[in-house]
mmCIF file of the N, C-alpha and C atoms, coordinates in Angstrom:
data_MODEL
# 
_entry.id   MODEL 
# 
loop_
_atom_site.group_PDB 
_atom_site.id 
_atom_site.type_symbol 
_atom_site.label_atom_id 
_atom_site.label_alt_id 
_atom_site.label_comp_id 
_atom_site.label_asym_id 
_atom_site.label_entity_id 
_atom_site.label_seq_id 
_atom_site.pdbx_PDB_ins_code 
_atom_site.Cartn_x 
_atom_site.Cartn_y 
_atom_site.Cartn_z 
_atom_site.occupancy 
_atom_site.B_iso_or_equiv 
_atom_site.pdbx_formal_charge 
_atom_site.auth_seq_id 
_atom_site.auth_comp_id 
_atom_site.auth_asym_id 
_atom_site.auth_atom_id 
_atom_site.pdbx_PDB_model_num 
ATOM 1   N N  . MET A 1 1  ? 1.092   -1.188 -0.354  1.00 0.00 ? 1  MET A N  1 
ATOM 2   C CA . MET A 1 1  ? -0.354  0.122  0.226   1.00 0.00 ? 1  MET A CA 1 
ATOM 3   C C  . MET A 1 1  ? 0.785   1.362  0.119   1.00 0.00 ? 1  MET A C  1 
ATOM 4   N N  . GLU A 1 2  ? 0.686   1.929  -0.862  1.00 0.00 ? 2  GLU A N  1 
ATOM 5   C CA . GLU A 1 2  ? 1.295   3.810  -0.835  1.00 0.00 ? 2  GLU A CA 1 
ATOM 6   C C  . GLU A 1 2  ? 0.991   4.138  -0.085  1.00 0.00 ? 2  GLU A C  1 
ATOM 7   N N  . GLU A 1 3  ? 2.302   5.417  0.458   1.00 0.00 ? 3  GLU A N  1 
ATOM 8   C CA . GLU A 1 3  ? 1.880   5.998  1.482   1.00 0.00 ? 3  GLU A CA 1 
ATOM 9   C C  . GLU A 1 3  ? 0.879   7.151  0.609   1.00 0.00 ? 3  GLU A C  1 
ATOM 10  N N  . ARG A 1 4  ? 0.498   7.374  1.615   1.00 0.00 ? 4  ARG A N  1 
ATOM 11  C CA . ARG A 1 4  ? -0.767  8.890  1.633   1.00 0.00 ? 4  ARG A CA 1 
ATOM 12  C C  . ARG A 1 4  ? -0.300  10.217 1.479   1.00 0.00 ? 4  ARG A C  1 
ATOM 13  N N  . ILE A 1 5  ? -0.287  10.957 0.481   1.00 0.00 ? 5  ILE A N  1 
ATOM 14  C CA . ILE A 1 5  ? 0.380   12.382 0.388   1.00 0.00 ? 5  ILE A CA 1 
ATOM 15  C C  . ILE A 1 5  ? -0.632  13.321 0.770   1.00 0.00 ? 5  ILE A C  1 
ATOM 16  N N  . VAL A 1 6  ? 0.253   14.202 2.281   1.00 0.00 ? 6  VAL A N  1 
ATOM 17  C CA . VAL A 1 6  ? -0.990  15.114 2.092   1.00 0.00 ? 6  VAL A CA 1 
ATOM 18  C C  . VAL A 1 6  ? 0.285   16.438 1.664   1.00 0.00 ? 6  VAL A C  1 
ATOM 19  N N  . CYS A 1 7  ? -0.669  16.752 1.356   1.00 0.00 ? 7  CYS A N  1 
ATOM 20  C CA . CYS A 1 7  ? -0.375  18.233 0.336   1.00 0.00 ? 7  CYS A CA 1 
ATOM 21  C C  . CYS A 1 7  ? 0.292   19.530 0.775   1.00 0.00 ? 7  CYS A C  1 
ATOM 22  N N  . GLN A 1 8  ? -0.947  19.346 1.715   1.00 0.00 ? 8  GLN A N  1 
ATOM 23  C CA . GLN A 1 8  ? -0.528  20.903 3.170   1.00 0.00 ? 8  GLN A CA 1 
ATOM 24  C C  . GLN A 1 8  ? 1.136   20.821 3.644   1.00 0.00 ? 8  GLN A C  1 
ATOM 25  N N  . LYS A 1 9  ? 1.154   19.454 3.880   1.00 0.00 ? 9  LYS A N  1 
ATOM 26  C CA . LYS A 1 9  ? 2.612   18.925 4.546   1.00 0.00 ? 9  LYS A CA 1 
ATOM 27  C C  . LYS A 1 9  ? 3.478   19.164 4.064   1.00 0.00 ? 9  LYS A C  1 
ATOM 28  N N  . CYS A 1 10 ? 3.801   19.440 2.541   1.00 0.00 ? 10 CYS A N  1 
ATOM 29  C CA . CYS A 1 10 ? 5.053   19.390 1.778   1.00 0.00 ? 10 CYS A CA 1 
ATOM 30  C C  . CYS A 1 10 ? 5.347   20.637 1.432   1.00 0.00 ? 10 CYS A C  1 
ATOM 31  N N  . LEU A 1 11 ? 6.538   20.683 1.302   1.00 0.00 ? 11 LEU A N  1 
ATOM 32  C CA . LEU A 1 11 ? 7.351   22.139 1.045   1.00 0.00 ? 11 LEU A CA 1 
ATOM 33  C C  . LEU A 1 11 ? 6.708   22.601 -0.208  1.00 0.00 ? 11 LEU A C  1 
ATOM 34  N N  . TYR A 1 12 ? 6.462   21.678 -1.314  1.00 0.00 ? 12 TYR A N  1 
ATOM 35  C CA . TYR A 1 12 ? 5.980   22.469 -2.624  1.00 0.00 ? 12 TYR A CA 1 
ATOM 36  C C  . TYR A 1 12 ? 4.613   23.403 -2.094  1.00 0.00 ? 12 TYR A C  1 
ATOM 37  N N  . TYR A 1 13 ? 3.834   23.153 -2.455  1.00 0.00 ? 13 TYR A N  1 
ATOM 38  C CA . TYR A 1 13 ? 2.174   23.342 -1.608  1.00 0.00 ? 13 TYR A CA 1 
ATOM 39  C C  . TYR A 1 13 ? 1.882   24.702 -1.241  1.00 0.00 ? 13 TYR A C  1 
ATOM 40  N N  . TYR A 1 14 ? 1.413   25.640 -1.620  1.00 0.00 ? 14 TYR A N  1 
ATOM 41  C CA . TYR A 1 14 ? 1.043   26.925 -1.091  1.00 0.00 ? 14 TYR A CA 1 
ATOM 42  C C  . TYR A 1 14 ? -0.172  26.922 -1.367  1.00 0.00 ? 14 TYR A C  1 
ATOM 43  N N  . VAL A 1 15 ? -1.248  28.126 -0.687  1.00 0.00 ? 15 VAL A N  1 
ATOM 44  C CA . VAL A 1 15 ? -2.313  28.669 -1.298  1.00 0.00 ? 15 VAL A CA 1 
ATOM 45  C C  . VAL A 1 15 ? -2.850  29.607 -2.169  1.00 0.00 ? 15 VAL A C  1 
ATOM 46  N N  . THR A 1 16 ? -3.451  29.549 -2.995  1.00 0.00 ? 16 THR A N  1 
ATOM 47  C CA . THR A 1 16 ? -3.079  30.763 -3.994  1.00 0.00 ? 16 THR A CA 1 
ATOM 48  C C  . THR A 1 16 ? -4.006  31.920 -3.992  1.00 0.00 ? 16 THR A C  1 
ATOM 49  N N  . TRP A 1 17 ? -5.384  31.878 -3.461  1.00 0.00 ? 17 TRP A N  1 
ATOM 50  C CA . TRP A 1 17 ? -6.213  32.412 -2.407  1.00 0.00 ? 17 TRP A CA 1 
ATOM 51  C C  . TRP A 1 17 ? -7.124  33.155 -3.290  1.00 0.00 ? 17 TRP A C  1 
ATOM 52  N N  . GLU A 1 18 ? -6.757  32.470 -4.768  1.00 0.00 ? 18 GLU A N  1 
ATOM 53  C CA . GLU A 1 18 ? -7.598  32.045 -6.073  1.00 0.00 ? 18 GLU A CA 1 
ATOM 54  C C  . GLU A 1 18 ? -8.821  31.221 -5.856  1.00 0.00 ? 18 GLU A C  1 
ATOM 55  N N  . LYS A 1 19 ? -10.558 31.982 -5.735  1.00 0.00 ? 19 LYS A N  1 
ATOM 56  C CA . LYS A 1 19 ? -11.381 31.066 -5.323  1.00 0.00 ? 19 LYS A CA 1 
ATOM 57  C C  . LYS A 1 19 ? -11.005 29.630 -6.557  1.00 0.00 ? 19 LYS A C  1 
ATOM 58  N N  . GLU A 1 20 ? -11.359 29.934 -7.554  1.00 0.00 ? 20 GLU A N  1 
ATOM 59  C CA . GLU A 1 20 ? -11.967 28.919 -9.089  1.00 0.00 ? 20 GLU A CA 1 
ATOM 60  C C  . GLU A 1 20 ? -10.513 27.974 -8.664  1.00 0.00 ? 20 GLU A C  1 
ATOM 61  N N  . ARG A 1 21 ? -9.149  28.210 -8.199  1.00 0.00 ? 21 ARG A N  1 
ATOM 62  C CA . ARG A 1 21 ? -8.400  27.329 -8.013  1.00 0.00 ? 21 ARG A CA 1 
ATOM 63  C C  . ARG A 1 21 ? -7.792  27.329 -6.826  1.00 0.00 ? 21 ARG A C  1 
ATOM 64  N N  . PRO A 1 22 ? -7.725  27.438 -5.661  1.00 0.00 ? 22 PRO A N  1 
ATOM 65  C CA . PRO A 1 22 ? -7.090  27.619 -4.468  1.00 0.00 ? 22 PRO A CA 1 
ATOM 66  C C  . PRO A 1 22 ? -5.962  26.931 -3.638  1.00 0.00 ? 22 PRO A C  1 
ATOM 67  N N  . HIS A 1 23 ? -5.550  25.267 -5.152  1.00 0.00 ? 23 HIS A N  1 
ATOM 68  C CA . HIS A 1 23 ? -4.638  25.245 -4.336  1.00 0.00 ? 23 HIS A CA 1 
ATOM 69  C C  . HIS A 1 23 ? -3.310  25.490 -5.474  1.00 0.00 ? 23 HIS A C  1 
ATOM 70  N N  . GLY A 1 24 ? -2.310  24.782 -4.944  1.00 0.00 ? 24 GLY A N  1 
ATOM 71  C CA . GLY A 1 24 ? -1.048  25.395 -5.780  1.00 0.00 ? 24 GLY A CA 1 
ATOM 72  C C  . GLY A 1 24 ? 0.576   24.091 -5.460  1.00 0.00 ? 24 GLY A C  1 
ATOM 73  N N  . CYS A 1 25 ? 0.747   23.915 -6.459  1.00 0.00 ? 25 CYS A N  1 
ATOM 74  C CA . CYS A 1 25 ? 2.331   23.024 -6.349  1.00 0.00 ? 25 CYS A CA 1 
ATOM 75  C C  . CYS A 1 25 ? 3.734   23.673 -6.909  1.00 0.00 ? 25 CYS A C  1 
ATOM 76  N N  . LYS A 1 26 ? 4.194   23.980 -6.185  1.00 0.00 ? 26 LYS A N  1 
ATOM 77  C CA . LYS A 1 26 ? 5.466   25.061 -6.669  1.00 0.00 ? 26 LYS A CA 1 
ATOM 78  C C  . LYS A 1 26 ? 6.319   24.233 -7.728  1.00 0.00 ? 26 LYS A C  1 
ATOM 79  N N  . ALA A 1 27 ? 6.701   22.991 -6.860  1.00 0.00 ? 27 ALA A N  1 
ATOM 80  C CA . ALA A 1 27 ? 7.285   22.069 -7.730  1.00 0.00 ? 27 ALA A CA 1 
ATOM 81  C C  . ALA A 1 27 ? 6.823   21.213 -9.666  1.00 0.00 ? 27 ALA A C  1 
ATOM 82  N N  . TYR A 1 28 ? 5.268   21.607 -9.408  1.00 0.00 ? 28 TYR A N  1 
ATOM 83  C CA . TYR A 1 28 ? 4.867   21.133 -10.683 1.00 0.00 ? 28 TYR A CA 1 
ATOM 84  C C  . TYR A 1 28 ? 4.484   22.227 -11.360 1.00 0.00 ? 28 TYR A C  1 
ATOM 85  N N  . GLY A 1 29 ? 4.040   23.349 -10.721 1.00 0.00 ? 29 GLY A N  1 
ATOM 86  C CA . GLY A 1 29 ? 3.554   24.644 -11.018 1.00 0.00 ? 29 GLY A CA 1 
ATOM 87  C C  . GLY A 1 29 ? 2.678   24.621 -11.485 1.00 0.00 ? 29 GLY A C  1 
ATOM 88  N N  . PHE A 1 30 ? 1.707   24.680 -10.655 1.00 0.00 ? 30 PHE A N  1 
ATOM 89  C CA . PHE A 1 30 ? 0.300   24.682 -11.405 1.00 0.00 ? 30 PHE A CA 1 
ATOM 90  C C  . PHE A 1 30 ? -0.596  25.291 -10.134 1.00 0.00 ? 30 PHE A C  1 
ATOM 91  N N  . LYS A 1 31 ? -1.921  25.237 -10.771 1.00 0.00 ? 31 LYS A N  1 
ATOM 92  C CA . LYS A 1 31 ? -2.852  25.559 -9.330  1.00 0.00 ? 31 LYS A CA 1 
ATOM 93  C C  . LYS A 1 31 ? -4.155  24.798 -10.454 1.00 0.00 ? 31 LYS A C  1 
ATOM 94  N N  . SER A 1 32 ? -4.598  24.373 -9.063  1.00 0.00 ? 32 SER A N  1 
ATOM 95  C CA . SER A 1 32 ? -5.664  23.659 -8.967  1.00 0.00 ? 32 SER A CA 1 
ATOM 96  C C  . SER A 1 32 ? -7.033  23.557 -8.516  1.00 0.00 ? 32 SER A C  1 
ATOM 97  N N  . GLN A 1 33 ? -7.734  23.493 -8.445  1.00 0.00 ? 33 GLN A N  1 
ATOM 98  C CA . GLN A 1 33 ? -9.390  23.574 -7.350  1.00 0.00 ? 33 GLN A CA 1 
ATOM 99  C C  . GLN A 1 33 ? -9.332  22.531 -6.356  1.00 0.00 ? 33 GLN A C  1 
ATOM 100 N N  . LEU A 1 34 ? -8.758  21.280 -7.195  1.00 0.00 ? 34 LEU A N  1 
ATOM 101 C CA . LEU A 1 34 ? -8.594  20.018 -6.151  1.00 0.00 ? 34 LEU A CA 1 
ATOM 102 C C  . LEU A 1 34 ? -7.166  19.766 -5.477  1.00 0.00 ? 34 LEU A C  1 
ATOM 103 N N  . ILE A 1 35 ? -6.545  19.012 -4.927  1.00 0.00 ? 35 ILE A N  1 
ATOM 104 C CA . ILE A 1 35 ? -5.533  19.183 -4.547  1.00 0.00 ? 35 ILE A CA 1 
ATOM 105 C C  . ILE A 1 35 ? -4.355  18.471 -4.994  1.00 0.00 ? 35 ILE A C  1 
ATOM 106 N N  . PRO A 1 36 ? -2.975  18.843 -5.269  1.00 0.00 ? 36 PRO A N  1 
ATOM 107 C CA . PRO A 1 36 ? -2.399  18.822 -5.744  1.00 0.00 ? 36 PRO A CA 1 
ATOM 108 C C  . PRO A 1 36 ? -2.096  17.181 -6.093  1.00 0.00 ? 36 PRO A C  1 
ATOM 109 N N  . SER A 1 37 ? -1.925  16.991 -5.039  1.00 0.00 ? 37 SER A N  1 
ATOM 110 C CA . SER A 1 37 ? -1.639  15.292 -5.397  1.00 0.00 ? 37 SER A CA 1 
ATOM 111 C C  . SER A 1 37 ? -2.515  14.258 -5.987  1.00 0.00 ? 37 SER A C  1 
ATOM 112 N N  . ILE A 1 38 ? -3.735  14.686 -6.180  1.00 0.00 ? 38 ILE A N  1 
ATOM 113 C CA . ILE A 1 38 ? -5.266  13.990 -6.589  1.00 0.00 ? 38 ILE A CA 1 
ATOM 114 C C  . ILE A 1 38 ? -4.544  14.514 -7.855  1.00 0.00 ? 38 ILE A C  1 
ATOM 115 N N  . VAL A 1 39 ? -4.245  15.832 -8.731  1.00 0.00 ? 39 VAL A N  1 
ATOM 116 C CA . VAL A 1 39 ? -4.143  15.796 -10.178 1.00 0.00 ? 39 VAL A CA 1 
ATOM 117 C C  . VAL A 1 39 ? -3.735  14.954 -10.652 1.00 0.00 ? 39 VAL A C  1 
ATOM 118 N N  . VAL A 1 40 ? -1.981  15.407 -9.711  1.00 0.00 ? 40 VAL A N  1 
ATOM 119 C CA . VAL A 1 40 ? -1.224  14.296 -10.632 1.00 0.00 ? 40 VAL A CA 1 
ATOM 120 C C  . VAL A 1 40 ? -1.263  13.183 -10.567 1.00 0.00 ? 40 VAL A C  1 
ATOM 121 N N  . LYS A 1 41 ? -1.971  12.470 -9.942  1.00 0.00 ? 41 LYS A N  1 
ATOM 122 C CA . LYS A 1 41 ? -1.955  11.030 -9.687  1.00 0.00 ? 41 LYS A CA 1 
ATOM 123 C C  . LYS A 1 41 ? -3.328  10.513 -10.753 1.00 0.00 ? 41 LYS A C  1 
ATOM 124 N N  . ASN A 1 42 ? -4.048  11.372 -11.188 1.00 0.00 ? 42 ASN A N  1 
ATOM 125 C CA . ASN A 1 42 ? -5.716  11.504 -12.188 1.00 0.00 ? 42 ASN A CA 1 
ATOM 126 C C  . ASN A 1 42 ? -4.560  11.213 -13.693 1.00 0.00 ? 42 ASN A C  1 
ATOM 127 N N  . SER A 1 43 ? -3.866  12.405 -13.576 1.00 0.00 ? 43 SER A N  1 
ATOM 128 C CA . SER A 1 43 ? -3.456  12.695 -14.432 1.00 0.00 ? 43 SER A CA 1 
ATOM 129 C C  . SER A 1 43 ? -1.974  11.355 -14.744 1.00 0.00 ? 43 SER A C  1 
ATOM 130 N N  . SER A 1 44 ? -1.353  11.028 -14.136 1.00 0.00 ? 44 SER A N  1 
ATOM 131 C CA . SER A 1 44 ? -0.009  10.318 -14.871 1.00 0.00 ? 44 SER A CA 1 
ATOM 132 C C  . SER A 1 44 ? -0.288  9.043  -14.196 1.00 0.00 ? 44 SER A C  1 
ATOM 133 N N  . GLY A 1 45 ? -1.042  8.989  -13.293 1.00 0.00 ? 45 GLY A N  1 
ATOM 134 C CA . GLY A 1 45 ? -1.421  7.358  -12.661 1.00 0.00 ? 45 GLY A CA 1 
ATOM 135 C C  . GLY A 1 45 ? -0.130  6.686  -11.725 1.00 0.00 ? 45 GLY A C  1 
ATOM 136 N N  . LYS A 1 46 ? 0.259   7.676  -11.319 1.00 0.00 ? 46 LYS A N  1 
ATOM 137 C CA . LYS A 1 46 ? 1.363   7.640  -10.369 1.00 0.00 ? 46 LYS A CA 1 
ATOM 138 C C  . LYS A 1 46 ? 1.243   8.771  -8.971  1.00 0.00 ? 46 LYS A C  1 
ATOM 139 N N  . PRO A 1 47 ? 2.242   8.468  -7.959  1.00 0.00 ? 47 PRO A N  1 
ATOM 140 C CA . PRO A 1 47 ? 2.081   9.155  -7.264  1.00 0.00 ? 47 PRO A CA 1 
ATOM 141 C C  . PRO A 1 47 ? 2.792   10.541 -7.521  1.00 0.00 ? 47 PRO A C  1 
ATOM 142 N N  . CYS A 1 48 ? 2.675   11.721 -6.749  1.00 0.00 ? 48 CYS A N  1 
ATOM 143 C CA . CYS A 1 48 ? 3.663   12.516 -6.520  1.00 0.00 ? 48 CYS A CA 1 
ATOM 144 C C  . CYS A 1 48 ? 5.031   12.030 -6.649  1.00 0.00 ? 48 CYS A C  1 
ATOM 145 N N  . SER A 1 49 ? 5.984   12.316 -6.957  1.00 0.00 ? 49 SER A N  1 
ATOM 146 C CA . SER A 1 49 ? 7.473   12.328 -6.609  1.00 0.00 ? 49 SER A CA 1 
ATOM 147 C C  . SER A 1 49 ? 8.346   13.136 -7.187  1.00 0.00 ? 49 SER A C  1 
ATOM 148 N N  . PHE A 1 50 ? 7.074   14.775 -6.517  1.00 0.00 ? 50 PHE A N  1 
ATOM 149 C CA . PHE A 1 50 ? 8.066   15.673 -5.296  1.00 0.00 ? 50 PHE A CA 1 
ATOM 150 C C  . PHE A 1 50 ? 8.109   15.849 -4.074  1.00 0.00 ? 50 PHE A C  1 
ATOM 151 N N  . TYR A 1 51 ? 6.813   14.928 -3.261  1.00 0.00 ? 51 TYR A N  1 
ATOM 152 C CA . TYR A 1 51 ? 6.537   15.513 -2.114  1.00 0.00 ? 51 TYR A CA 1 
ATOM 153 C C  . TYR A 1 51 ? 7.919   14.881 -1.110  1.00 0.00 ? 51 TYR A C  1 
ATOM 154 N N  . ASN A 1 52 ? 7.566   16.932 -0.513  1.00 0.00 ? 52 ASN A N  1 
ATOM 155 C CA . ASN A 1 52 ? 8.788   17.100 0.098   1.00 0.00 ? 52 ASN A CA 1 
ATOM 156 C C  . ASN A 1 52 ? 8.390   16.949 2.049   1.00 0.00 ? 52 ASN A C  1 
ATOM 157 N N  . PRO A 1 53 ? 7.825   16.447 2.835   1.00 0.00 ? 53 PRO A N  1 
ATOM 158 C CA . PRO A 1 53 ? 7.491   17.264 4.072   1.00 0.00 ? 53 PRO A CA 1 
ATOM 159 C C  . PRO A 1 53 ? 8.113   17.975 4.773   1.00 0.00 ? 53 PRO A C  1 
ATOM 160 N N  . LYS A 1 54 ? 7.785   19.224 4.829   1.00 0.00 ? 54 LYS A N  1 
ATOM 161 C CA . LYS A 1 54 ? 8.054   20.269 5.496   1.00 0.00 ? 54 LYS A CA 1 
ATOM 162 C C  . LYS A 1 54 ? 9.099   19.922 6.849   1.00 0.00 ? 54 LYS A C  1 
ATOM 163 N N  . GLN A 1 55 ? 10.030  20.626 7.243   1.00 0.00 ? 55 GLN A N  1 
ATOM 164 C CA . GLN A 1 55 ? 10.681  20.801 8.327   1.00 0.00 ? 55 GLN A CA 1 
ATOM 165 C C  . GLN A 1 55 ? 9.513   21.294 9.597   1.00 0.00 ? 55 GLN A C  1 
ATOM 166 N N  . ARG A 1 56 ? 9.556   20.679 10.694  1.00 0.00 ? 56 ARG A N  1 
ATOM 167 C CA . ARG A 1 56 ? 9.075   21.072 11.754  1.00 0.00 ? 56 ARG A CA 1 
ATOM 168 C C  . ARG A 1 56 ? 10.240  22.286 12.707  1.00 0.00 ? 56 ARG A C  1 
# 
C-alpha cells in the first residue's frame, strides 16, 4: 500500500487565494481546484514524485 500524500504538509504546496484555483504546487508549477496530489495521480497514474515534507 502506498503512503498517503498530504499536500498541505509538503514544502512545495501553497494556497493561492484564488477562488477557482485555491491549491498550488511549486514543484509542478500549477494551480487547481483539487489538491495537487490528486491532480498528479489522475493525470499520470502515479503518486507525486516531488513530495517533500516540511521540516518542523
